C-alpha positions as CSV (number, residue, x, y, z in Angstrom):
1,M,26.8,-14.7,1.2
2,P,23.9,-15.5,-1.1
3,E,23.8,-13.6,-4.4
4,V,21.6,-10.5,-4.7
5,D,21.0,-9.6,-8.3
6,T,19.9,-6.0,-8.8
7,T,19.6,-6.1,-12.6
8,L,16.1,-6.3,-14.0
9,R,15.6,-9.7,-15.5
10,Q,13.5,-10.0,-18.5
11,I,12.5,-12.8,-20.9
12,L,9.8,-11.0,-23.0
13,D,10.1,-7.4,-24.1
14,Q,7.1,-5.1,-24.0
15,D,6.0,-6.3,-27.5
16,G,6.1,-9.9,-26.5
17,N,9.3,-10.8,-28.2
18,L,11.6,-13.4,-26.6
19,V,14.7,-11.7,-25.4
20,G,15.8,-14.2,-22.8
21,N,16.1,-17.9,-22.2
22,M,12.7,-19.6,-22.4
23,P,11.6,-21.5,-19.3
24,H,10.8,-25.2,-19.4
25,L,7.1,-24.8,-20.1
26,D,5.1,-26.7,-22.7
27,D,2.4,-25.1,-24.9
28,K,-0.4,-26.2,-22.6
29,E,1.2,-24.6,-19.6
30,L,1.8,-21.4,-21.5
31,V,-1.8,-21.1,-22.5
32,E,-3.0,-21.9,-19.0
33,M,-0.9,-19.1,-17.6
34,Y,-2.4,-16.7,-20.0
35,R,-5.9,-17.9,-19.2
36,F,-5.2,-17.1,-15.5
37,M,-3.9,-13.7,-16.4
38,A,-6.8,-12.7,-18.7
39,A,-9.4,-14.2,-16.3
40,A,-7.9,-12.3,-13.4
41,R,-8.1,-9.0,-15.2
42,D,-11.7,-9.7,-16.2
43,F,-12.5,-10.6,-12.6
44,D,-10.8,-7.4,-11.4
45,R,-12.8,-5.1,-13.7
46,R,-16.1,-6.8,-12.8
47,A,-15.3,-6.7,-9.1
48,M,-14.6,-3.0,-9.4
49,A,-17.9,-2.5,-11.2
50,A,-19.7,-4.6,-8.5
51,Q,-18.3,-2.4,-5.8
52,R,-19.6,0.7,-7.6
53,Q,-23.0,-1.0,-7.6
54,G,-22.9,-1.7,-3.8
55,R,-22.6,-5.4,-4.3
56,I,-19.3,-5.7,-2.5
57,G,-17.3,-3.5,-0.2
58,T,-14.2,-1.5,-0.9
59,Y,-12.1,-3.5,-3.3
60,P,-8.3,-3.4,-4.1
61,M,-7.6,-3.6,-7.9
62,L,-4.8,-5.7,-9.4
63,E,-4.6,-4.5,-13.0
64,G,-0.9,-4.5,-13.9
65,H,0.0,-7.2,-11.3
66,E,-1.3,-10.2,-13.3
67,A,2.1,-11.3,-14.5
68,A,3.8,-11.0,-11.1
69,Q,1.1,-12.9,-9.4
70,V,0.4,-15.6,-12.0
71,G,4.1,-16.2,-12.8
72,A,5.1,-16.5,-9.1
73,A,2.1,-18.7,-8.1
74,Y,2.5,-21.0,-11.1
75,A,6.0,-21.8,-10.0
76,L,4.9,-23.1,-6.6
77,G,4.5,-26.8,-5.9
78,P,1.1,-28.3,-4.9
79,N,2.2,-28.6,-1.2
80,D,3.7,-25.2,-1.0
81,F,1.8,-22.7,1.1
82,V,0.9,-19.1,0.3
83,Y,0.6,-16.1,2.6
84,P,-1.1,-13.3,0.6
85,A,-1.6,-9.7,1.4
86,Y,-5.0,-8.5,0.1
87,R,-4.5,-7.8,-3.7
88,E,-3.6,-11.4,-4.7
89,H,-6.8,-12.4,-6.5
90,A,-4.8,-13.9,-9.4
91,V,-2.7,-16.0,-7.0
92,Q,-5.9,-17.3,-5.4
93,M,-7.2,-18.2,-8.8
94,V,-4.0,-20.1,-9.6
95,R,-4.3,-22.0,-6.3
96,G,-7.8,-23.2,-7.4
97,M,-10.0,-20.9,-5.2
98,P,-13.6,-20.5,-6.6
99,L,-14.6,-16.9,-7.5
100,D,-17.4,-16.9,-4.9
101,V,-14.9,-17.7,-2.2
102,I,-12.5,-15.0,-3.3
103,L,-15.4,-12.5,-3.5
104,S,-16.9,-13.6,-0.1
105,Y,-14.1,-11.7,1.7
106,W,-14.9,-8.5,-0.1
107,R,-18.6,-8.9,0.6
108,G,-17.9,-9.2,4.3
109,L,-18.9,-12.9,4.4
110,P,-16.2,-15.0,6.2
111,T,-16.9,-18.4,4.5
112,V,-16.5,-22.0,5.6
113,D,-15.5,-22.6,2.0
114,W,-12.1,-20.9,2.4
115,D,-10.3,-24.2,2.9
116,V,-7.0,-22.8,4.0
117,H,-5.2,-26.2,4.1
118,G,-7.0,-27.5,1.0
119,F,-6.0,-24.5,-1.2
120,K,-2.7,-24.1,0.7
121,M,-3.6,-20.5,0.9
122,M,-4.0,-18.3,4.0
123,T,-6.7,-15.8,4.3
124,N,-6.2,-12.1,3.2
125,T,-3.9,-10.0,5.4
126,V,-5.0,-6.4,5.9
127,P,-2.4,-5.3,8.5
128,I,0.6,-4.6,6.3
129,A,3.5,-7.0,6.5
130,T,2.2,-9.0,9.5
131,H,1.9,-12.2,7.4
132,I,5.6,-12.3,6.6
133,P,6.9,-13.6,10.0
134,Q,4.0,-16.0,9.9
135,A,5.2,-17.4,6.6
136,V,8.6,-17.8,8.2
137,G,7.3,-19.7,11.2
138,H,5.2,-21.9,9.0
139,A,8.2,-22.8,6.9
140,Y,10.3,-23.5,10.0
141,A,7.8,-25.7,11.6
142,A,7.1,-27.7,8.4
143,R,10.8,-28.3,8.0
144,Q,11.1,-29.3,11.6
145,R,8.4,-31.9,11.0
146,G,10.2,-33.2,7.9
147,E,7.7,-31.9,5.4
148,D,8.5,-30.7,1.9
149,V,6.9,-27.3,2.1
150,V,8.0,-23.9,0.8
151,T,6.1,-20.9,1.9
152,A,5.5,-17.8,-0.3
153,A,4.6,-14.4,1.0
154,F,3.2,-11.8,-1.3
155,F,3.2,-8.0,-0.5
156,G,3.7,-4.6,-2.0
157,D,6.5,-2.1,-1.9
158,G,5.0,-0.1,0.9
159,T,5.3,-3.2,3.1
160,T,9.1,-2.9,3.1
161,S,8.8,0.1,5.4
162,E,7.0,-2.0,8.1
163,N,8.6,-3.6,11.1
164,D,7.3,-7.0,10.3
165,F,9.0,-7.0,6.8
166,H,12.3,-6.6,8.6
167,S,11.6,-9.0,11.4
168,G,10.3,-11.6,9.0
169,L,13.3,-11.4,6.6
170,N,15.7,-11.3,9.5
171,F,14.2,-14.4,11.1
172,A,14.2,-16.1,7.7
173,G,17.8,-15.4,7.1
174,V,18.9,-16.5,10.6
175,W,16.9,-19.7,10.4
176,K,17.5,-20.3,6.6
177,V,13.9,-21.3,6.2
178,P,12.5,-22.6,2.9
179,A,10.5,-19.4,1.9
180,V,10.1,-17.0,-1.0
181,F,9.1,-13.4,-0.5
182,V,7.5,-11.8,-3.5
183,C,7.4,-8.0,-3.5
184,E,5.0,-6.6,-6.1
185,N,6.7,-3.2,-6.5
186,N,4.2,-1.0,-8.2
187,S,5.9,2.2,-7.1
188,Y,3.1,3.4,-4.8
189,A,1.9,2.7,-1.3
190,I,-1.6,4.2,-1.9
191,S,-0.3,7.7,-2.8
192,V,3.2,7.6,-1.3
193,P,5.8,7.0,-4.1
194,L,8.7,4.6,-3.7
195,A,11.2,7.4,-3.3
196,K,9.5,8.4,-0.1
197,Q,9.4,4.8,1.1
198,T,13.1,3.9,0.8
199,A,16.4,5.6,0.0
200,S,17.8,2.5,-1.7
201,E,17.8,2.3,-5.5
202,T,16.0,-1.1,-5.4
203,I,14.0,-3.0,-2.9
204,V,15.9,-6.2,-3.6
205,Q,19.1,-4.6,-2.1
206,K,17.5,-5.1,1.3
207,A,18.1,-8.9,1.0
208,T,21.8,-8.3,1.5
209,A,21.3,-7.0,5.0
210,Y,19.5,-10.2,6.0
211,G,21.9,-12.6,4.3
212,I,19.4,-14.0,1.9
213,A,19.3,-14.3,-1.9
214,G,17.6,-11.6,-4.0
215,V,16.5,-11.2,-7.6
216,R,14.9,-8.3,-9.4
217,V,12.6,-9.1,-12.3
218,D,10.3,-7.4,-14.7
219,G,7.0,-8.0,-12.9
220,M,5.0,-7.4,-16.0
221,D,6.8,-10.3,-17.8
222,V,5.1,-13.5,-16.6
223,L,7.9,-15.7,-17.9
224,A,10.6,-13.8,-16.1
225,T,8.6,-13.8,-12.9
226,Y,7.9,-17.5,-13.2
227,Q,11.5,-18.4,-13.9
228,A,12.8,-16.3,-11.0
229,T,10.3,-17.8,-8.6
230,K,11.0,-21.3,-9.9
231,E,14.7,-20.9,-9.1
232,A,13.9,-19.5,-5.7
233,V,11.6,-22.4,-4.8
234,E,14.1,-24.9,-6.0
235,R,16.8,-23.2,-3.9
236,A,14.6,-23.2,-0.8
237,R,13.6,-26.8,-1.3
238,A,17.3,-27.7,-1.6
239,G,17.9,-26.2,1.8
240,E,19.8,-23.2,0.5
241,G,17.5,-20.6,2.3
242,P,15.0,-18.0,1.3
243,T,14.9,-15.5,-1.5
244,L,13.5,-12.0,-1.9
245,I,12.0,-11.3,-5.3
246,E,11.3,-7.8,-6.4
247,A,8.8,-7.9,-9.2
248,V,8.7,-4.4,-10.7
249,C,5.2,-3.7,-12.1
250,Y,2.7,-0.9,-12.2
251,R,-0.7,-0.5,-10.7
252,F,-2.8,0.9,-13.6
253,G,-5.8,1.7,-11.4
254,A,-6.1,3.2,-8.0
255,H,-5.0,1.5,-4.8
256,A,-8.7,0.5,-4.1
257,T,-12.1,1.7,-5.0
258,A,-12.0,4.2,-2.2
259,D,-8.9,5.9,-3.7
260,D,-8.5,8.3,-6.5
261,A,-5.1,7.9,-8.2
262,R,-5.6,11.2,-10.2
263,R,-4.9,13.1,-7.0
264,Y,-1.3,11.9,-6.8
265,R,-0.4,10.4,-10.2
266,P,-0.4,12.1,-13.6
267,K,-2.1,10.4,-16.6
268,S,1.2,10.8,-18.5
269,E,2.8,8.4,-16.1
270,E,0.2,5.7,-16.8
271,D,0.6,6.4,-20.5
272,L,4.3,5.5,-20.2
273,W,3.6,2.2,-18.5
274,R,0.6,1.1,-20.6
275,P,2.7,-0.3,-23.5
276,K,4.2,-2.7,-21.0
277,D,0.8,-4.1,-20.2
278,P,1.5,-7.7,-19.0
279,V,-1.7,-9.2,-20.5
280,A,-1.2,-7.7,-23.9
281,R,2.5,-8.6,-23.9
282,F,1.9,-12.3,-23.2
283,R,-1.0,-12.5,-25.5
284,S,1.2,-11.2,-28.3
285,F,3.8,-13.8,-27.5
286,L,1.2,-16.6,-27.7
287,E,-0.3,-15.3,-30.9
288,T,3.1,-15.2,-32.5
289,R,3.5,-18.9,-31.6
290,R,-0.1,-19.5,-32.9
291,L,-1.3,-20.7,-29.4
292,W,-4.0,-18.0,-29.1
293,D,-6.4,-16.0,-31.2
294,Q,-9.4,-13.7,-31.0
295,T,-11.9,-16.6,-30.9
296,A,-10.1,-18.1,-27.9
297,E,-10.0,-14.7,-26.3
298,D,-13.7,-14.1,-26.8
299,N,-14.6,-17.6,-25.5
300,L,-12.4,-17.0,-22.4
301,L,-14.0,-13.7,-21.6
302,E,-17.5,-15.0,-22.0
303,E,-16.7,-17.9,-19.7
304,A,-15.1,-15.6,-17.2
305,G,-18.1,-13.2,-17.2
306,D,-20.5,-16.0,-16.7
307,A,-18.4,-17.4,-13.8
308,F,-18.3,-14.0,-12.1
309,D,-22.1,-13.5,-12.5
310,I,-22.8,-16.9,-11.0
311,A,-20.3,-16.3,-8.1
312,I,-21.7,-13.0,-7.0
313,A,-25.3,-14.1,-7.4
314,K,-24.5,-17.0,-5.1
315,L,-23.1,-14.6,-2.5
316,E,-26.1,-12.2,-2.8
317,S,-28.4,-15.0,-1.9
318,V,-26.6,-15.6,1.4
319,K,-26.9,-13.6,4.7
320,P,-25.9,-15.5,7.8
321,P,-28.1,-15.0,10.9
322,R,-27.0,-12.8,13.8
323,D,-25.7,-15.7,15.8
324,S,-22.9,-16.2,13.2
325,I,-21.0,-13.3,14.8
326,V,-20.3,-15.4,18.0
327,R,-19.5,-18.6,16.2
328,H,-15.9,-19.4,15.4
329,A,-14.5,-16.8,17.7
330,Y,-13.5,-19.8,19.9
331,D,-13.6,-23.5,19.5
332,R,-16.6,-23.4,22.0
333,I,-18.7,-20.3,22.6
334,P,-18.2,-18.7,26.1
335,Q,-21.3,-18.2,28.2
336,T,-20.6,-14.4,28.3
337,M,-20.8,-14.2,24.5
338,V,-24.1,-16.0,24.5
339,R,-25.5,-13.5,27.0
340,Q,-24.2,-10.7,24.8
341,L,-25.8,-12.2,21.7
342,H,-29.1,-12.7,23.4
343,E,-29.1,-9.1,24.5
344,L,-28.7,-8.0,20.9
345,Q,-31.4,-10.3,19.7
346,R,-33.9,-9.2,22.3
347,G,-33.2,-5.6,21.3
348,S,-33.9,-6.4,17.7
349,G,-37.0,-8.3,18.4
350,E,-35.5,-11.6,17.4
351,A,-35.8,-15.0,19.0
352,E,-32.8,-16.0,21.1
353,T,-30.5,-18.6,19.6
354,T,-30.3,-21.9,21.5
355,F,-26.9,-23.6,21.3
356,T,-26.2,-27.3,21.9
357,D,-23.9,-28.5,24.6
358,D,-21.3,-29.4,22.0
359,E,-21.2,-25.7,20.9
360,M,-20.8,-24.3,24.4
361,W,-17.7,-23.6,26.5
362,E,-18.6,-25.6,29.6
363,L,-16.6,-24.9,32.8
364,G,-15.4,-28.0,34.5
365,P,-14.2,-28.8,38.0
366,D,-10.6,-28.9,39.0
367,P,-9.1,-32.4,38.6
368,D,-8.2,-34.6,41.5
369,P,-4.7,-35.7,40.5
370,T,-3.3,-38.8,42.0
371,G,0.3,-40.0,42.2
372,P,3.4,-38.5,43.6
373,T,3.9,-34.8,44.4
374,E,6.9,-32.6,44.9
375,R,7.3,-29.2,46.7
376,W,7.8,-26.8,43.8
377,N,7.6,-23.1,43.5
378,M,5.8,-21.5,40.5
379,A,8.9,-21.3,38.4
380,E,9.6,-25.0,38.8
381,A,6.0,-25.9,38.3
382,I,5.8,-24.1,34.9
383,N,9.1,-25.6,33.9
384,A,7.7,-29.1,34.6
385,A,4.6,-28.3,32.6
386,L,6.7,-27.2,29.6
387,T,8.9,-30.2,29.9
388,Q,5.9,-32.6,29.9
389,A,4.4,-30.8,26.9
390,M,7.7,-31.1,24.9
391,E,7.8,-34.8,25.8
392,R,4.2,-35.5,24.9
393,D,4.3,-33.8,21.4
394,E,7.4,-33.7,19.2
395,T,5.9,-30.8,17.3
396,T,5.9,-28.5,20.3
397,I,8.4,-25.6,19.9
398,I,9.5,-23.0,22.4
399,L,10.9,-19.7,21.1
400,G,11.9,-16.4,22.5
401,E,14.8,-14.2,23.6
402,D,17.3,-16.1,25.7
403,V,15.0,-19.1,26.3
404,G,17.6,-21.6,25.3
405,L,21.1,-21.5,26.6
406,V,20.4,-19.5,29.7
407,G,16.8,-20.7,30.2
408,G,15.2,-17.3,30.2
409,V,15.9,-14.3,32.5
410,F,13.8,-16.0,35.2
411,R,15.1,-19.5,34.3
412,I,11.7,-20.8,33.5
413,T,12.9,-22.8,30.5
414,E,16.1,-23.8,32.1
415,G,17.5,-27.2,30.9
416,L,14.9,-27.5,28.1
417,Q,17.3,-26.7,25.2
418,E,19.8,-29.2,26.5
419,K,17.1,-31.8,26.7
420,F,15.2,-31.1,23.5
421,G,17.7,-29.4,21.2
422,E,18.2,-26.0,19.5
423,E,15.6,-26.8,16.8
424,R,12.8,-27.0,19.4
425,V,14.0,-24.6,22.0
426,I,15.0,-21.6,19.9
427,D,17.0,-18.6,21.0
428,S,15.3,-16.2,18.6
429,P,16.3,-12.8,17.2
430,L,15.4,-10.0,19.5
431,N,12.1,-9.0,18.0
432,E,8.8,-9.6,19.9
433,S,6.6,-9.1,16.8
434,G,8.8,-11.6,14.9
435,I,8.6,-14.1,17.8
436,V,4.8,-14.0,18.0
437,G,4.4,-13.8,14.2
438,A,6.6,-16.9,13.7
439,A,4.7,-18.7,16.4
440,I,1.4,-18.0,14.7
441,G,2.8,-19.4,11.5
442,M,4.0,-22.5,13.3
443,G,0.5,-22.9,14.8
444,I,-1.2,-22.5,11.4
445,S,1.2,-25.1,10.0
446,G,0.1,-27.7,12.6
447,S,2.8,-27.4,15.3
448,R,2.4,-26.3,18.9
449,A,4.3,-23.1,19.6
450,I,5.0,-21.5,23.0
451,A,6.3,-18.0,22.6
452,E,8.0,-16.3,25.5
453,I,8.1,-12.5,25.8
454,Q,11.0,-11.7,28.1
455,F,9.1,-9.0,30.1
456,D,5.6,-7.7,30.3
457,G,6.5,-4.2,29.0
458,F,8.2,-5.8,26.0
459,V,5.0,-7.2,24.6
460,Y,3.8,-4.0,23.0
461,P,5.7,-4.5,19.7
462,A,3.9,-7.8,19.3
463,F,0.5,-6.2,20.0
464,D,-0.5,-6.2,16.3
465,Q,0.3,-9.8,15.8
466,I,-1.7,-10.8,18.9
467,V,-4.8,-8.6,18.4
468,S,-4.9,-8.6,14.6
469,H,-4.1,-12.2,13.9
470,L,-3.8,-14.5,16.9
471,G,-7.3,-13.9,18.2
472,R,-9.0,-13.5,14.8
473,L,-7.7,-16.4,12.7
474,R,-10.4,-18.8,13.7
475,F,-13.2,-16.3,13.1
476,R,-11.7,-14.9,9.9
477,S,-11.4,-18.4,8.4
478,R,-14.5,-19.9,10.0
479,S,-12.2,-22.4,11.8
480,N,-10.4,-23.4,8.7
481,A,-7.3,-22.0,10.3
482,T,-6.3,-21.7,13.9
483,A,-3.2,-20.8,15.8
484,P,-3.5,-22.8,19.1
485,I,-0.3,-21.3,20.6
486,V,0.7,-20.0,24.0
487,V,2.2,-16.5,24.4
488,R,3.6,-16.3,27.9
489,W,5.5,-13.7,29.8
490,P,6.5,-12.7,33.4
491,N,3.8,-10.2,34.5
492,G,3.3,-7.5,37.1
493,A,5.2,-5.6,39.7
494,G,6.7,-6.1,43.1
495,I,10.3,-7.0,42.4
496,G,11.7,-3.5,42.2
497,A,12.3,-3.6,38.5
498,H,13.0,-0.7,36.1
499,E,10.8,0.8,33.5
500,M,9.0,-1.6,31.1
501,H,9.9,-4.5,33.4
502,C,7.0,-4.2,35.8
503,D,3.9,-3.6,33.7
504,S,0.5,-5.4,33.9
505,P,-1.0,-5.2,30.4
506,E,-3.6,-7.9,30.8
507,A,-6.6,-5.6,30.3
508,Y,-5.4,-4.9,26.7
509,F,-5.5,-8.5,25.8
510,A,-8.7,-9.4,27.6
511,H,-10.3,-6.7,25.5
512,A,-9.1,-8.1,22.2
513,P,-11.4,-10.8,20.8
514,G,-10.6,-14.5,20.2
515,Q,-8.1,-15.3,22.8
516,T,-8.0,-16.6,26.4
517,V,-6.1,-14.8,29.1
518,V,-4.8,-16.8,32.1
519,I,-3.0,-15.6,35.2
520,P,-2.3,-18.3,37.9
521,S,-1.5,-17.5,41.6
522,T,-0.1,-20.8,42.9
523,P,2.5,-23.4,41.7
524,S,-0.1,-26.2,41.3
525,D,-2.5,-24.0,39.4
526,A,0.4,-22.7,37.2
527,K,1.3,-26.3,36.2
528,G,-2.3,-27.4,35.5
529,L,-3.3,-24.2,33.7
530,M,-0.2,-24.2,31.6
531,A,-0.9,-27.8,30.5
532,S,-4.4,-26.8,29.5
533,A,-3.1,-23.7,27.7
534,I,-0.8,-25.8,25.6
535,S,-3.5,-28.3,24.7
536,S,-6.1,-25.7,24.1
537,P,-7.6,-25.5,20.6
538,D,-7.6,-21.7,21.0
539,P,-4.7,-19.3,21.6
540,V,-3.8,-18.5,25.2
541,I,-2.1,-15.5,26.7
542,F,-0.5,-16.9,29.8
543,L,0.7,-14.3,32.3
544,E,3.0,-15.4,35.1
545,P,3.2,-13.1,38.2
546,K,6.9,-12.7,38.5
547,V,6.6,-11.8,42.2
548,L,5.2,-15.3,42.7
549,Y,7.9,-17.3,40.8
550,R,9.8,-18.1,43.9
551,A,7.5,-16.7,46.6
552,F,6.5,-20.0,48.2
553,R,6.4,-23.8,47.6
554,E,3.6,-26.2,47.7
555,E,2.9,-29.8,46.9
556,V,2.4,-30.1,43.1
557,P,1.4,-33.3,41.3
558,V,4.3,-34.6,39.3
559,E,2.2,-36.3,36.6
560,H,0.4,-34.5,33.8
561,Y,-2.9,-32.9,34.7
562,E,-5.0,-30.1,33.3
563,I,-7.1,-27.4,35.2
564,P,-10.0,-26.2,33.1
565,I,-9.5,-22.7,31.6
566,G,-12.2,-20.3,32.6
567,T,-13.0,-21.7,36.0
568,A,-12.4,-19.6,39.1
569,R,-11.5,-21.1,42.5
570,I,-12.7,-20.1,45.9
571,R,-9.6,-19.7,48.0
572,A,-11.3,-18.8,51.2
573,E,-15.0,-19.0,52.1
574,G,-16.9,-16.2,53.8
575,T,-20.3,-14.7,54.3
576,D,-19.9,-10.9,54.7
577,L,-18.0,-9.8,51.6
578,T,-16.6,-11.2,48.3
579,I,-13.1,-10.4,47.0
580,A,-12.6,-11.1,43.3
581,T,-8.9,-10.9,42.3
582,Y,-6.2,-12.7,40.4
583,G,-2.4,-13.2,40.1
584,G,-0.2,-11.6,42.6
585,M,-3.1,-10.0,44.5
586,V,-4.5,-13.3,45.6
587,Q,-2.0,-13.8,48.4
588,H,-2.6,-10.2,49.6
589,A,-6.4,-10.8,49.6
590,L,-6.0,-14.0,51.6
591,E,-3.8,-12.2,54.2
592,A,-6.2,-9.4,54.4
593,A,-9.1,-11.8,54.9
594,V,-7.4,-13.4,57.9
595,A,-6.9,-10.0,59.4
596,A,-10.5,-9.0,58.7
597,A,-11.7,-12.2,60.5
598,E,-10.1,-10.8,63.6
599,E,-12.3,-7.8,63.2
600,G,-15.4,-10.0,62.8
601,I,-15.7,-9.7,59.0
602,S,-16.0,-13.0,57.1
603,V,-14.4,-12.6,53.6
604,E,-14.8,-15.0,50.6
605,V,-11.8,-14.8,48.3
606,I,-12.2,-15.8,44.7
607,D,-9.1,-16.4,42.5
608,L,-10.3,-15.8,38.9
609,R,-7.3,-17.6,37.4
610,T,-8.8,-16.8,33.9
611,I,-9.6,-13.2,33.3
612,Y,-11.1,-13.9,29.9
613,P,-13.5,-15.5,29.7
614,W,-13.8,-15.0,33.5
615,D,-16.1,-17.1,35.7
616,E,-19.0,-14.8,36.1
617,D,-21.3,-17.4,37.6
618,T,-19.0,-18.2,40.5
619,V,-18.5,-14.6,41.4
620,A,-22.2,-13.8,41.0
621,A,-23.2,-16.8,43.3
622,S,-20.7,-15.5,45.9
623,V,-22.0,-12.0,45.8
624,D,-25.6,-13.2,46.0
625,K,-24.5,-14.9,49.2
626,T,-22.4,-12.1,50.8
627,G,-24.1,-9.0,49.4
628,R,-20.9,-7.2,48.9
629,L,-18.1,-7.2,46.3
630,L,-14.5,-5.8,46.4
631,V,-12.5,-6.2,43.2
632,V,-8.7,-6.0,43.7
633,Q,-6.2,-5.6,40.8
634,E,-2.6,-4.6,40.8
635,P,-2.4,-2.3,37.7
636,Q,-3.9,1.0,36.8
637,R,-7.5,1.2,37.7
638,T,-9.3,2.8,34.7
639,G,-10.4,0.4,32.0
640,G,-9.0,-2.6,34.0
641,I,-10.3,-6.1,34.7
642,G,-11.8,-4.8,37.9
643,A,-14.0,-2.3,36.0
644,E,-15.4,-5.1,33.9
645,I,-16.2,-7.3,36.9
646,A,-17.7,-4.4,38.8
647,A,-20.0,-3.5,35.9
648,Q,-21.1,-7.1,35.2
649,I,-21.8,-7.9,38.8
650,G,-23.5,-4.6,39.3
651,E,-25.9,-5.4,36.5
652,R,-26.5,-9.0,37.5
653,C,-26.5,-8.9,41.2
654,G,-27.8,-5.4,41.9
655,Y,-30.7,-6.5,44.1
656,S,-28.4,-8.6,46.2
657,L,-25.9,-5.8,46.9
658,L,-25.9,-4.3,50.4
659,S,-23.4,-1.7,49.5
660,P,-21.8,-0.4,46.2
661,V,-19.3,-2.5,44.4
662,R,-15.8,-1.2,45.3
663,R,-12.6,-1.4,43.2
664,L,-9.1,-1.3,44.5
665,G,-6.2,-0.7,42.1
666,A,-3.2,1.4,41.3
667,T,-3.4,5.0,40.1
668,D,-3.6,5.7,36.4
669,A,0.0,7.0,36.3
670,P,2.9,5.1,34.7
671,W,4.3,2.5,37.0
672,P,7.1,3.9,39.2
673,Q,10.5,2.3,39.1
674,F,12.8,0.5,41.5
675,F,13.3,2.7,44.6
676,I,9.9,4.3,44.6
677,E,7.9,1.3,43.3
678,E,6.4,0.8,46.7
679,H,4.4,4.0,46.3
680,A,2.2,2.3,43.8
681,L,2.0,-1.2,45.2
682,I,-1.3,-2.6,46.6
683,T,-0.6,-4.2,50.0
684,P,-2.6,-6.4,52.3
685,A,-3.1,-3.3,54.4
686,H,-4.8,-1.5,51.5
687,V,-7.0,-4.5,50.9
688,L,-8.0,-4.7,54.6
689,R,-8.9,-1.0,54.7
690,A,-11.0,-1.5,51.5
691,I,-12.8,-4.5,53.1
692,S,-13.7,-2.4,56.1
693,E,-14.9,0.5,54.0
694,T,-17.0,-1.8,51.8
695,V,-18.7,-3.5,54.7
696,A,-19.3,-0.1,56.3
697,G,-21.1,0.9,53.2
């Protein structure tokens, strides 16, 4: 079991006297560390003043954290990668980020200059703890590719109460990744004191539960923090696993400029901590060694002030145009987003932005594959697509619960671990947020990750990772960072499953920006769409109707092919009514269309295949021809995919409609289980009745 040291390590006392073993740092390095600390404090105070002047938004102060941040960051190697929370301005400065880039986030200006891979520094993380499993996945993937990279995640004491702190450290311990976790324990999570966050005497004790090393240091002693981090990095680089560092410090100011620490913290407490000031302590140490004096201090502060003024003036001269809000959400801009932008521009009296072909998401036709075919069901077709992806790219990784040895509960990944090994087909710990978070980190690092969620109703713990990070990374970093990963799961009802095993949560993810949502309905589509999803430059949520896994077989091309994401397919042509549907409802719609034909009603059935961005043009063209639209979906009706399609087509094709748009879906009640599931299921008979009623007007 790795050692967990709960004693408070210290090298400098509060007066700057050497009381421990001096790290191997020369005079130049010592001075540089102090310059970072003093400059960070000056930046912090000026940024707080700038917020009060309305020049930046709400800003989180770091005064008291300088030693913890500079000491830890200074111990990292040039190729190591940092995952910050949101208070790590000093870490960012050590990593070489210009002040205008740091400030740009707080001014609300996502910037192309935040070079994630150049600075080896991820963008700020506002959702607490969510970056920790990402740092773990990044470290895992880099090691799998044979790269010498240690990841470092920075966070506060309040973070240790969050799910992703525990999932991240658990994954890190199980996988023994080269990672360092730096907890800046300032004793408060906004107003909530440490005693109300944890019953343990120290945070570092938590390392024991995850089988990783831990060390507790005086986080206001830059040398102690540096030395502890240096040892942790060396340990990680040597393959000995991760370390949790608890850097005990104090936040002299409020949590942020929107907070008032006087409401929950007495001044007498600050007075007790002020003599331990990390900047004053280290300056005293340097002055004793005659490495620093008042003249050097004055020069540094003058330089720091000038640099801040130049940086913020640069930002104040910049206001991106309105079209910036649709750029970088995806690799290419969907047509629907262009229409939405133009509507805003017209309403503001602005000229509509024209985009080039290279900027637009163009929908292409289905391929015409050649070569041999085999009769596969959907499960076999998806397995074949995953196999080919693993063969084509050695950085492709599959992870999830039970995906390895048993091949998943539906056997979709059967045989893959045997063929590609446990390092690439990973039976992960049972934590969906950790699975998706780790996959995101793998994607950021440059690998292709395919994360399986065992059942649809199990995805909710990973919701934060998906909507807060997966879909926003490209926009947040102006395409400097992306996570082109696939999150896939068996979706929908119809197999008589129990609670949480038969949900259809697709509408939640179609509503969340920045990701694509795909739901195939045939084996050949499943294979081609999965291939496209894996090669996509954007993240894809890939939902597999479990009722169709082994429902039927068809001829599927054996060789690799890709079906364009976003393109619908007309499954049956008709002239009297259009059905727009997807997934498990496609076969029901086709069966109902055959029955309707016997009643003299000609039905056109459109399989959306991609529900975001969905193929509005194909549906609109069909409705313009037939004059009627029925939208069929399996899950609860309110706020569903059908509502979006009905609204859009109602606006766009209103003059073509011969009768109101009709929706068919389940009730808004929770999905019934097992024996009574049939009470909620949409059947071909339901679809046929809705066809007749829609045609009747």
